[in-house]
C-alpha positions as CSV (number, residue, x, y, z in Angstrom):
1,M,167.8,96.7,164.8
2,P,170.1,94.4,166.8
3,R,168.7,91.4,168.6
4,R,169.0,91.3,172.3
5,P,171.0,88.5,174.0
6,S,169.0,85.4,174.9
7,N,168.1,84.6,178.5
8,V,169.0,81.0,178.0
9,N,171.4,79.4,175.5
10,Q,171.6,75.9,173.9
11,A,174.3,74.8,176.3
12,D,172.1,75.6,179.3
13,V,169.2,73.6,177.8
14,Q,171.4,70.6,177.0
15,R,172.9,70.6,180.5
16,V,169.4,70.4,182.1
17,I,168.2,67.7,179.7
18,R,171.3,65.6,180.3
19,A,170.9,66.0,184.1
20,C,167.2,64.9,184.0
21,Q,168.0,62.0,181.7
22,R,170.9,60.8,183.9
23,E,168.6,60.9,187.0
24,K,165.7,59.4,185.1
25,V,163.4,62.3,185.9
26,P,160.6,62.8,183.3
27,F,160.2,66.5,182.5
28,R,158.4,69.0,180.3
29,V,159.9,72.0,178.7
30,T,157.9,75.2,178.0
31,L,159.4,78.0,176.0
32,Q,158.1,81.4,177.1
33,P,157.5,84.4,174.8
34,N,160.2,86.3,176.6
35,G,162.8,83.8,175.5
36,S,163.1,81.8,178.7
37,A,162.7,78.0,179.0
38,V,160.8,76.5,182.0
39,F,161.7,72.9,182.9
40,E,159.0,71.2,185.0
41,P,159.3,67.7,186.4
42,M,156.4,65.5,185.5
43,A,154.5,63.5,188.1
44,M,156.2,60.2,188.7
45,V,153.8,57.3,189.3
46,V,154.8,55.0,192.0
47,V,153.4,51.5,191.6
48,P,153.0,49.7,195.0
49,E,154.2,46.1,195.3
50,P,151.3,43.7,195.1
51,T,150.3,42.1,198.5
52,A,149.3,38.5,199.1
53,L,145.7,39.6,198.9
54,D,146.3,41.3,195.5
55,Q,147.9,38.1,194.2
56,W,145.1,36.0,195.4
57,R,142.5,38.2,193.7
58,Q,144.5,38.1,190.5
59,E,144.5,34.3,190.6
60,R,140.8,34.2,191.3
61,R,140.0,36.4,188.2
62,G,142.1,34.1,186.0
63,Q,140.0,31.0,187.0
64,G,136.7,32.5,185.7
């Protein structure tokens, strides 16, 4: 019984991985039972810059 051709090959997967790494996008890969691979970007956390009030609060915590 011959195997059917794959939906995605190694070159396709490597191409997507390199593109995500080059753009610094975190991702998750899920391999489906039908042979396909699903690439999902993971949520990127954006840390806001501290304001003057945040810095003041941090200094106050340090003084005890």
